[in-house]
C-alpha positions in Angstrom: -26.3 28.3 -59.7 -25.8 30.3 -56.1 -22.5 31.5 -55.7 -19.1 29.9 -53.9 -18.6 31.8 -50.5 -15.3 31.7 -49.4 -15.4 33.4 -46.3 -14.6 30.6 -44.0 -16.9 29.8 -41.3 -16.7 31.0 -37.6 -15.7 28.3 -35.5 -18.2 26.7 -33.4 -18.6 27.7 -29.8 -15.5 29.8 -30.2 -13.4 26.8 -30.7 -10.2 27.3 -32.9 -6.7 26.9 -33.4 -5.8 29.5 -30.7 -7.9 27.0 -27.9 -5.3 24.8 -28.3 -2.3 24.6 -25.9 1.5 23.6 -27.0 3.0 22.8 -23.7 6.6 23.1 -24.6 9.6 21.1 -22.6 8.3 19.9 -19.1 5.1 22.4 -18.7 2.6 18.7 -19.5 4.3 17.6 -16.4 3.6 20.9 -14.0 0.2 21.0 -16.0 -0.8 17.4 -15.4 1.3 15.7 -12.1 -1.3 12.9 -11.1 -0.5 11.2 -14.9 3.6 10.6 -14.2 3.0 10.1 -10.2 -0.4 9.0 -9.3 -1.3 12.7 -7.2 0.1 15.2 -5.6 -0.4 15.1 -1.8 2.0 12.2 -0.2 2.0 9.3 -1.9 3.2 11.3 -4.8 6.1 13.7 -3.0 7.3 10.1 -2.0 7.2 8.9 -5.0 9.8 12.5 -6.4 12.4 9.7 -3.9 11.7 6.7 -5.6 12.4 7.9 -8.5 15.8 9.1 -8.0 16.4 5.6 -5.6 15.0 3.8 -8.6 17.9 5.7 -10.9 20.4 4.6 -8.6 19.0 1.1 -8.2 19.0 0.3 -12.1 23.4 1.6 -11.5 23.1 -1.1 -8.6 21.5 -4.3 -10.9 23.9 -3.1 -13.8 26.6 -3.9 -11.4 27.9 -0.7 -11.4 27.3 0.8 -7.2 26.5 -1.3 -4.1 26.2 2.2 -2.0 23.4 4.7 -2.0 22.7 7.1 0.4 19.2 9.5 1.3 19.2 12.5 3.4 15.7 14.4 4.2 17.4 17.7 4.8 16.2 20.2 6.9 13.5 22.9 4.7 12.5 19.3 3.3 15.6 19.7 1.0 16.0 15.8 -0.2 19.5 14.0 -1.2 20.2 11.2 -3.0 23.9 9.7 -3.3 25.4 6.6 -5.5 28.7 5.5 -6.3 27.6 3.8 -10.0 28.7 5.2 -13.0 27.3 9.0 -13.3 25.6 10.7 -15.8 27.7 11.3 -19.0 29.0 14.8 -18.8 29.8 15.0 -22.7 27.5 16.5 -25.3 24.7 15.3 -26.5 25.2 14.6 -30.1 21.6 15.3 -31.7 21.0 17.7 -28.2 23.4 19.4 -28.4 23.7 20.5 -25.0 25.6 18.6 -22.3 24.0 14.9 -21.5 23.2 15.8 -17.9 21.0 18.8 -18.7 19.7 16.3 -21.6 18.7 13.4 -18.7 16.8 16.4 -16.6 15.4 18.6 -19.4 13.3 15.9 -21.7 11.1 13.7 -21.6 11.5 9.6 -22.6 15.4 10.8 -22.6 17.4 8.2 -20.9 19.7 4.9 -21.1 16.8 2.9 -20.6 16.1 2.7 -24.4 19.1 1.6 -26.5 21.3 -1.6 -25.8 24.4 -2.3 -24.0 23.5 0.8 -21.0 21.5 -1.5 -19.0 20.3 -4.8 -19.1 17.2 -4.4 -17.2 15.8 -1.3 -15.1 12.8 0.0 -13.3 12.7 3.0 -15.5 10.2 2.3 -18.8 9.4 5.2 -20.3 12.5 7.3 -19.0 10.8 9.9 -17.7 11.4 9.5 -13.6 14.0 12.3 -13.0 13.1 14.7 -15.4 9.4 14.6 -13.4 11.3 15.5 -10.0 13.4 18.0 -12.4 9.6 19.8 -13.4 8.4 19.0 -10.1 10.9 20.6 -8.4 11.3 24.0 -7.1 14.8 23.5 -6.6 17.7 21.0 -8.3 21.0 20.5 -8.1 22.8 18.0 -9.2 26.8 16.7 -8.9 28.5 14.3 -11.4 31.7 12.8 -10.1 33.5 11.2 -13.5 36.7 11.1 -15.2 38.3 12.9 -12.0 36.2 16.1 -12.3 33.1 17.4 -10.6 30.3 18.9 -12.7 27.6 21.1 -11.7 24.4 21.5 -12.7 20.6 23.6 -11.1 17.4 24.2 -12.5 14.5 26.1 -10.5 11.2 24.6 -11.5 12.5 22.7 -14.7 14.1 26.0 -16.0 18.8 25.3 -16.6 20.1 28.1 -14.1 23.1 27.7 -16.1 24.9 25.1 -18.0 27.0 21.9 -17.6 30.4 23.6 -15.5 33.0 21.5 -13.8 32.9 22.5 -10.8 36.6 20.8 -9.2 38.4 17.6 -8.5 37.1 14.7 -6.9 38.4 10.8 -7.3 35.1 9.4 -7.1 32.8 8.7 -9.1 28.8 8.7 -9.3 25.7 11.3 -9.3 23.8 13.4 -6.2 20.8 14.7 -7.0 19.2 17.3 -4.4 16.0 18.1 -5.0 13.3 20.4 -3.1 9.7 19.7 -4.3 7.5 22.5 -5.4 5.1 23.8 -3.0 2.6 25.4 -5.8 2.2 22.1 -7.4 2.0 19.7 -4.2 -0.2 19.5 -0.6 2.6 19.0 2.1 6.2 18.7 1.9 6.7 16.7 4.7 8.6 13.5 4.8 7.2 10.3 6.6 10.6 8.8 7.2 8.8 6.1 8.3 7.8 5.9 4.8 10.8 6.5 2.7 12.3 3.4 5.3 10.1 1.2 4.2 10.6 1.5 0.3 14.4 1.4 1.1 14.0 -1.7 3.2 12.9 -3.3 0.3 15.2 -2.4 -2.4 18.0 -3.4 -0.2 16.4 -7.3 0.4 15.9 -7.1 -3.4 19.3 -5.8 -4.8 21.8 -8.3 -1.8 25.2 -7.1 -0.8 24.4 -4.0 -1.6 24.3 -0.7 1.1 21.4 1.9 1.8 21.9 4.5 3.9 19.1 6.8 5.2 19.2 9.9 7.6 16.4 12.5 8.3 18.4 15.4 9.7 15.2 17.8 10.0 14.9 17.6 13.8 17.4 17.5 17.0 17.3 14.3 16.6 18.8 12.5 14.2 17.9 9.0 12.8 20.1 6.7 10.6 18.9 3.3 9.2 21.8 1.1 7.3 20.1 -1.4 5.2 22.1 -4.1 3.4 21.1 -7.8 3.4 23.8 -10.5 1.8 20.4 -13.2 1.7 18.4 -11.6 -0.7 15.1 -11.8 -0.7 15.4 -15.7 1.1 15.8 -12.9 4.6 13.5 -10.8 3.6 10.8 -13.9 3.6 12.0 -14.8 7.2 11.5 -11.4 8.4 7.9 -12.1 7.1 7.6 -15.3 8.4 9.0 -14.6 11.7 6.0 -14.5 13.9 3.8 -16.7 12.0 5.1 -20.4 12.3 6.2 -21.8 9.5 4.7 -25.3 8.8 8.4 -26.7 7.1 11.6 -25.7 7.7 12.9 -26.0 4.5 12.3 -22.2 2.4 11.0 -23.0 -0.9 13.3 -21.2 -3.7 13.0 -20.9 -6.9 15.0 -19.4 -9.6 15.6 -19.8 -13.2 16.1 -18.0 -16.6 13.8 -18.1 -19.7 14.4 -16.5 -22.9 16.2 -13.3 -21.2 13.5 -13.1 -18.2 15.3 -14.0 -14.8 13.2 -15.2 -12.4 13.4 -15.7 -8.4 10.5 -16.2 -5.9 10.8 -17.3 -2.5 7.7 -19.1 -0.5 7.0 -19.9 3.2 3.4 -22.0 4.3 2.3 -21.1 7.8 0.1 -21.9 10.1 -2.1 -18.5 9.7 -4.9 -18.5 7.0 -3.7 -15.0 5.7 -1.9 -14.4 2.2 0.6 -12.5 1.4 2.2 -12.2 -1.4 5.1 -9.3 -2.5 5.8 -8.8 -6.3 8.5 -6.9 -8.1 9.8 -6.8 -11.6 13.3 -4.9 -11.9 12.8 -3.7 -8.2 9.5 -2.1 -8.3 6.9 -3.3 -6.1 3.6 -3.8 -8.5 1.1 -3.2 -5.7 -1.7 -4.6 -7.7 0.5 -7.7 -9.2 0.0 -9.2 -13.2 1.5 -11.4 -15.3 4.4 -12.7 -13.1 1.6 -13.4 -10.5 -0.9 -14.1 -12.7 1.8 -17.4 -13.7 2.9 -18.4 -10.4 -0.8 -18.9 -9.1 -1.7 -20.9 -12.0 1.4 -23.3 -11.7 1.3 -22.9 -8.1 -2.7 -24.6 -7.7 -1.3 -27.1 -10.7 1.6 -28.3 -9.0 0.3 -29.2 -6.3 -3.0 -30.4 -7.4 -0.9 -32.6 -9.0 1.5 -33.8 -6.2 -1.8 -34.5 -3.7 -2.0 -37.7 -6.5 1.1 -38.6 -6.0 1.0 -38.8 -1.9 -2.5 -40.1 -2.4 -3.8 -37.3 0.7 -6.8 -37.2 -0.6 -7.8 -41.5 0.0 -7.5 -39.9 4.3 -10.8 -37.9 3.3 -13.5 -40.5 4.0 -16.1 -39.5 1.0 -13.3 -39.9 -1.0 -13.3 -43.5 0.2 -17.1 -44.0 -0.7 -17.0 -42.7 -4.1 -13.2 -43.3 -5.7 -14.4 -41.3 -9.0 -15.1 -37.8 -6.7 -11.7 -36.5 -6.4 -11.6 -33.2 -4.4 -9.7 -30.0 -6.5 -7.8 -27.6 -5.1 -8.5 -23.9 -5.6 -6.5 -21.2 -5.7 -7.6 -19.8 -2.7 -7.1 -23.3 -0.7 -3.6 -23.2 -1.8 -2.5 -19.7 -0.6 -3.9 -19.6 2.3 -1.2 -19.3 5.4 0.9 -18.6 2.0 3.8 -15.4 2.7 5.7 -15.2 -0.8 7.8 -12.4 -2.5 7.8 -12.9 -6.7 11.0 -11.0 -8.5 11.5 -10.5 -12.0 14.2 -8.7 -14.2 13.1 -8.6 -17.8 14.7 -6.2 -20.3 11.5 -4.1 -21.6 8.7 -4.1 -18.7 5.5 -3.0 -19.7 3.2 -1.6 -16.6 0.6 0.0 -16.7 0.9 4.2 -15.9 4.0 5.0 -14.8 3.3 4.8 -11.5 4.3 1.0 -12.7 1.5 -0.7 -10.4 0.9 -3.6 -12.6 2.6 -5.6 -15.3 1.6 -6.4 -18.2 3.9 -8.4 -20.2 1.8 -11.5 -21.7 4.8 -13.7 -22.5 5.8 -13.3 -18.5 2.9 -15.0 -17.9 3.6 -18.3 -19.5 8.0 -17.9 -18.6 6.4 -18.1 -14.7 4.4 -20.7 -15.3 7.0 -23.1 -16.4 9.3 -22.4 -14.4 7.3 -22.5 -11.1 5.7 -26.2 -11.9 8.8 -27.4 -12.8 10.5 -26.6 -9.7 8.0 -26.8 -7.4 7.3 -30.6 -8.5 11.2 -31.3 -8.3 11.0 -30.3 -4.7 8.3 -31.9 -3.8 9.8 -35.0 -4.9 13.0 -34.2 -3.0 11.1 -32.9 0.2 8.4 -35.6 0.5 8.3 -34.4 4.4 7.8 -31.0 3.5 5.3 -31.5 0.3 3.3 -33.7 2.9 2.8 -30.7 5.5 1.6 -28.2 2.4 -0.5 -30.4 0.7 -2.6 -30.9 4.1 -2.5 -27.5 4.9 -4.1 -27.2 1.6 -6.3 -29.9 2.3 -7.5 -28.2 5.4 -8.3 -24.8 4.0 -10.5 -26.8 1.2 -12.4 -28.2 4.2 -13.0 -24.8 6.1 -13.6 -23.4 2.6 -16.7 -25.8 1.7 -17.9 -25.5 5.5 -17.2 -21.0 4.8 -19.0 -22.0 1.1 -22.1 -23.0 3.0 -21.5 -21.0 5.9 -22.2 -17.7 2.9 -25.0 -19.6 1.4 -27.2 -19.5 4.6 -26.6 -16.2 5.4 -27.8 -15.3 1.4 -30.5 -17.6 2.3 -31.5 -16.1 4.8 -31.3 -11.9 4.0 -33.0 -13.3 1.1 -35.8 -14.6 3.2 -36.2 -10.8 4.9 -36.6 -9.0 2.2 -34.0 -6.7 1.7 -30.7 -8.4 1.8 -29.4 -5.8 4.4 -28.8 -6.6 7.9 -31.9 -5.6 10.2 -29.4 -3.8 12.5 -28.1 -1.1 9.7 -29.9 2.3 9.2 -29.2 3.1 5.7 -29.2 6.3 4.2 -31.6 8.0 1.8 -28.7 7.9 -0.9 -28.1 5.4 -2.7 -24.8 7.1 -4.1 -21.7 5.5 -2.7 -19.3 8.5 -3.7 -21.5 10.2 -1.2 -22.7 7.5 1.1 -21.2 6.9 4.7 -21.2 4.4 6.7 -20.8 4.7 10.3 -19.5 1.4 12.6 -20.8 2.3 15.8 -19.6 0.4 19.2 -23.1 -1.0 20.9 -26.4 -0.2 21.1 -26.3 3.1 23.5 -24.4 4.8 21.2 -25.9 3.7 18.0 -29.0 4.9 19.3 -27.7 9.1 19.6 -26.0 8.0 16.1 -29.0 7.2 14.5 -30.8 10.3 16.0 -28.3 12.5 15.6 -27.3 11.8 11.9 -27.8 13.0 8.8 -29.9 10.3 7.4 -29.9 11.5 3.4 -26.3 10.1 3.1 -25.2 8.6 6.6 -25.8 4.8 7.3 -25.4 3.5 11.0 -24.9 0.3 12.1 -24.0 -0.6 15.8 -22.6 -3.7 16.8 -22.4 -5.7 19.8 -19.1 -6.8 21.7 -16.5 -7.4 20.5 -16.2 -9.6 17.1 -14.1 -12.2 16.2 -10.6 -11.8 16.1 -9.9 -12.7 12.3 -6.1 -13.3 12.6 -7.0 -16.8 14.7 -10.1 -17.7 13.4 -11.0 -19.9 10.4 -13.4 -17.9 7.9 -16.4 -20.1 8.6 -16.2 -18.8 12.6 -15.6 -15.9 11.2 -18.8 -16.1 8.8 -20.6 -17.4 11.8 -20.1 -14.5 13.8 -23.6 -12.5 13.2 -21.5 -9.4 13.6 -18.9 -9.9 11.1 -21.6 -11.3 8.8 -23.9 -7.8 9.2 -20.5 -6.0 8.5 -19.7 -7.8 5.2 -23.7 -7.5 4.1 -23.7 -3.4 4.9 -20.4 -3.0 2.8 -21.8 -4.9 0.0 -18.6 -6.5 -1.8 -18.3 -9.7 -0.2 -14.8 -11.6 1.1 -12.4 -13.3 -0.3 -13.0 -14.6 -3.8 -16.3 -13.1 -3.9 -14.5 -9.3 -2.9 -16.2 -6.8 -5.8 -14.7 -3.4 -5.5 -18.1 -2.0 -7.3 -20.3 -3.2 -5.3 -18.8 -1.1 -2.7 -22.0 0.8 -0.9 -20.2 3.6 0.5 -16.8 5.3 0.0 -16.7 6.5 3.3 -16.6 3.8 6.2 -15.5 4.7 9.6 -14.4 3.7 12.6 -16.8 5.7 16.1 -15.6 3.3 19.0 -15.5 4.7 22.6 -11.9 6.6 23.8 -11.3 3.6 26.2 -9.3 0.7 26.0 -12.3 -1.8 25.3 -12.4 0.8 22.1 -9.5 0.6 20.7 -9.9 -3.2 21.2 -12.5 -3.1 19.7 -11.1 -0.4 17.0 -8.1 -3.2 16.1 -10.3 -6.0 16.1 -12.3 -4.0 13.2 -9.3 -3.2 11.3 -7.7 -6.7 11.8 -10.8 -7.6 10.0 -10.8 -5.0 6.7 -6.4 -5.8 6.7 -7.2 -9.1 6.0 -10.4 -10.0 3.5 -11.0 -6.3 2.8 -7.8 -4.4 1.7 -8.8 -2.8 -0.9 -10.7 -0.2 1.0 -8.0 0.4 2.8 -5.8 1.2 -0.2 -8.2 2.9 -1.9 -8.3 5.4 0.7 -12.5 4.8 1.8 -11.1 3.7 5.7 -11.6 6.1 8.4 -11.8 6.5 12.2 -13.8 9.1 13.9 -12.0 11.0 16.7 -15.0 11.6 19.6 -13.8 14.7 21.9 -12.5 13.6 25.7 -13.8 16.7 27.3 -16.3 19.5 27.2 -15.5 22.5 29.1 -18.9 24.3 29.8 -18.7 28.2 30.6 -23.0 29.2 31.1 -23.5 28.9 27.3 -20.8 28.7 26.3 -19.3 25.1 25.4 -16.3 24.1 23.8 -14.9 20.6 23.5 -11.2 19.1 23.6 -9.8 16.2 21.5 -6.8 15.9 24.1 -5.5 17.0 27.4 -3.5 19.5 25.9 -6.7 21.2 24.2 -8.3 20.5 27.3 -5.7 23.3 29.0 -5.3 25.6 26.6 -9.6 26.2 26.9 -9.2 26.2 30.5 -6.4 29.0 31.0 -8.4 30.6 28.3 -11.6 30.5 30.6 -9.1 32.7 33.7 -11.7 33.8 36.7 -15.1 32.8 34.8 -17.1 29.5 36.6 -16.8 26.5 34.1 -18.1 23.0 34.3 -15.3 19.9 33.1 -17.0 16.8 31.8 -15.3 13.7 31.0 -16.6 11.5 27.8 -15.9 7.7 28.7 -18.3 6.8 25.6 -20.2 8.1 23.3 -23.0 7.0 24.6 -23.2 9.7 27.0 -23.3 12.3 24.9 -27.1 13.1 23.1 -27.4 13.2 19.7 -27.0 17.0 19.1 -23.9 16.7 20.9 -22.6 13.8 18.8 -23.3 15.1 15.4 -21.9 18.3 16.7 -18.6 17.0 17.6 -18.0 14.5 16.1 -20.4 12.8 12.8 -20.6 16.8 11.6 -18.5 17.5 8.0 -18.1 21.0 9.3 -17.0 20.1 12.7 -16.2 16.5 12.9 -12.4 14.9 13.2 -11.5 12.0 10.9 -8.1 9.7 10.6 -8.2 7.8 6.9 -6.4 4.7 7.8 -3.4 4.7 4.8 -0.6 1.9 5.0 1.9 3.1 3.7 4.2 0.0 5.0 2.5 -3.1 4.1 5.1 -5.3 5.7 5.3 -2.8 8.9 1.8 -3.5 8.7 1.8 -7.5 8.6 3.8 -7.3 10.9 2.3 -5.2 13.7 -1.6 -7.1 13.0 0.5 -10.4 14.1 2.4 -9.7 16.9 -0.9 -7.4 18.0 -3.2 -10.1 17.7 -2.1 -13.3 17.0 -1.5 -15.8 19.6 2.4 -15.4 20.4 2.8 -13.5 24.3 6.1 -13.0 24.1 6.7 -10.3 20.2 3.1 -8.6 22.3 4.7 -8.0 25.6 8.0 -7.2 23.9 6.1 -4.2 22.0 4.2 -2.9 24.4 6.9 -2.2 26.3 9.0 -0.8 23.2 5.7 1.3 22.1 4.6 2.0 25.9 6.1 5.6 25.9 4.7 6.8 22.9 1.0 5.9 23.6 -1.3 8.6 24.4 -4.8 9.7 25.8 -3.8 6.3 27.4 -7.3 5.2 29.5 -6.5 2.8 32.4 
């Protein structure tokens, strides 16, 4: 029998309790900021502003606040003020410090967990303002309450001094002044238009609440005020301003069930794209969720049911021959040309992640579904002429879908016969790793030839497009798929479009639009951007779409070559030449560059300049594409007149 060894064994691979870190207070947030705000780039930076503003909106939804002021100050400070009740200033019974300090320094502390303080709120985890404090270099909070002005300050989440009375006040409300920490964030430069987009949206969703924003960073102060008495009814009128609604009366659904308040407005227009915005407690749920699922299900069911009542399908000749066969409208059919806003108020929202992109409450789907179905059938019964126009639009979409499906099948059969399943004009890369793969969409065969010769074939693929692709803003899907260039583009990317779209099948994580720096090149670029916005929007949202920026000039002096991307850069290069003889070459097109030049200036990861396509303001993007690519000439003329002065590098 062996003697027992009481000596503790050595930790495997040196892994012991000393390797385990315990992060106190807000240290966990500073260690892993992405878990709380999504990222540390521009979206994450702006998320700090939204967290503070959302707290003000919670006061507004509680009926305690009707004015919110946001200021972007010099040195990238943000100041947010509301006229709500003010954060409680008394000593917290459990923490033994002021409630203001608790809210700013303790995660999962707030008035949104128990009953009474907020019936509904956008905050779920109670981490919003404390996360802002954790990720800021400096925070100062002032609370006007009970005739007194209280003040407290923090540095990188640490309290500089406890809450103190700094004066008297006959007002009420909370002011939060903060400066994000440059140690955490890649940039501290806020985009005014991005913040404006969110504040305008909040004003629509909270009718009667005035939201002001001002940017005091430059010599010229920018200001905007938003206040909408009509709420989301005004919102949808803004969205459909240039779309030509098919029916005069807006479908407006309101109802409450099991403490869930639902409000929906919708309009059908004579275009082919679908635009649905969803919100929960004034938070934009960009990825939808159970409220969107309930709406879509009810919409499809209600329209199919009312189609039978109107007997619209009898107009279909095929249906006359075979009465047993009934055309069943799909979800895509009933949503073609639809613009809708869905907003719900719910006591205990369950979001997927702190950034609140998707609603997960299972019970909401059934609630929204039953309310929408009931109210839609009621609207159709009371407004037969409007119902007829909507259903005729859906039937037209179904006919186009069937034609488009045949076109897709033809494309698939053709690809199968060709063997590879990829367009013949595509010069693919050898790597099959989508994460490193790059697809250059090039204008014309000449530039395509240079790009194919100059590329790194290991990870760079080239797809030359001949001429201008179909303007998808004005065309039905069947016509879009009939365009061989669009068909080649869809096949090369691999995701499919519409109901077939699958992000997992994306073949390249960098899709680069590379066109000439002239008017035609800009038009082709816009046509391609419109296609991605309408049919492959997740590619934009995930940051996979780019625009290449080729140089405009080559300044040669002997063996020395310098490329300039604009006139300012060109003039700087020329001024440095002093008395040297130089040759100035202006590139009118990519085809003028030999393969080595194209690689060196535009395709080489070392030297190239790419602009990533992003979509900070979906509403503004929608309006811009409709104005630029739609049917109406007058709005386009006004847009050009308004923005002409902002244009640079204009080639006429």
